[in-house]
C-alpha positions in Angstrom: 16.2 -9.1 14.3 16.7 -5.8 15.8 13.7 -3.7 16.8 13.9 -0.3 15.1 11.8 2.8 15.5 10.6 5.7 13.3 9.3 8.7 15.2 7.0 10.1 12.5 5.9 9.1 9.0 3.2 9.8 6.6 1.2 7.1 5.0 1.5 7.6 1.2 -0.2 4.4 -0.1 -2.0 1.4 1.4 -2.1 -1.8 -0.7 -4.8 -4.4 -0.6 -4.4 -7.4 1.7 -2.8 -10.4 0.0 -3.7 -13.8 1.4 -0.7 -16.1 0.9 -2.1 -19.1 2.8 -4.8 -19.9 5.5 -2.3 -18.8 8.2 -0.5 -16.0 6.4 -1.7 -12.6 5.0 0.2 -9.4 4.2 -0.7 -5.8 3.7 1.9 -3.4 2.3 2.0 0.3 3.1 4.3 3.0 1.8 5.5 5.5 4.4 7.3 8.7 3.8 9.8 9.1 6.7 10.0 12.6 8.3 13.4 14.2 7.7 15.4 16.6 5.6 15.3 14.3 2.5 12.1 12.2 3.0 11.8 9.1 0.8 9.0 6.6 0.3 9.8 3.2 1.9 7.6 0.1 1.8 6.6 -1.7 5.0 4.5 -4.8 5.8 1.8 -5.5 8.2 1.4 -9.3 8.8 -1.5 -11.4 10.0 -3.2 -9.9 13.1 -1.2 -6.6 12.8 -3.4 -5.8 9.7 -6.4 -5.4 12.0 -4.6 -4.0 15.0 -2.9 -1.2 13.1 -5.6 0.4 10.9 -4.0 3.0 8.6 -5.3 5.1 5.8 -3.6 7.1 3.1 -2.7 10.5 4.5 -2.5 9.3 8.1 0.5 10.5 10.2 2.0 7.6 12.2 4.2 8.0 15.2 6.4 5.6 17.1 6.5 3.1 14.3 8.3 0.0 15.6 9.4 -2.5 13.1 11.8 -5.4 12.5 14.3 -5.7 9.6 14.1 -9.2 8.2 16.3 -10.8 5.5 16.5 -14.0 3.7 18.2 -15.8 0.8 16.2 -17.0 -2.2 17.7 -19.3 -4.8 16.2 -19.3 -8.3 15.8 -22.6 -10.2 18.6 -21.6 -12.5 20.9 -21.4 -9.4 21.1 -17.6 -9.1 21.0 -16.5 -5.4 19.0 -13.3 -4.5 18.8 -11.6 -1.1 15.5 -10.1 0.0 14.6 -7.7 2.9 11.3 -6.9 4.5 10.4 -4.3 7.1 7.6 -5.7 9.3 5.7 -3.2 11.5 4.6 -4.6 14.8 3.5 -1.4 16.6 2.5 2.1 15.5 -0.1 4.7 16.4 -2.0 7.2 14.3 -1.3 10.8 15.3 -4.8 12.1 15.7 -3.6 15.6 16.8 -2.1 16.4 13.4 -4.1 17.5 10.3 -3.6 14.6 7.8 -2.5 16.4 4.6 -1.0 19.6 5.9 1.4 18.5 8.7 3.9 16.8 6.4 4.4 17.5 2.8 5.3 14.7 0.4 8.4 14.9 -1.8 6.1 15.2 -4.8 4.3 18.3 -3.5 7.2 20.8 -4.1 10.5 20.3 -5.8 13.5 20.8 -3.6 16.5 22.9 -4.4 18.6 21.1 -1.8 18.8 17.6 -3.3 20.9 14.9 -1.7 22.9 14.1 -4.9 
């Protein structure tokens, strides 16, 4: 799928690694994308990327490169669902920024300029 890039994002939450099989493990992280109306978005690190991209809550990431993946899943009852995943394959921690002061989360201060 297409390679997409986010310039800056703050790590809001880092989940534990889930081992799916001997050859497949996943670590989910929630990023707040920098922008006028930041929103929390969940991304995945898969297999060797878990060790290559070491992130902690509060880190500021830059140049987050990821793939958008989609698939169809059919329940036993016949219902079809469509699932998406955002798989990070490259990112770097911005060591020049103070972790908690550079970007405020949407929960820090209510905004008067809401998008709806």
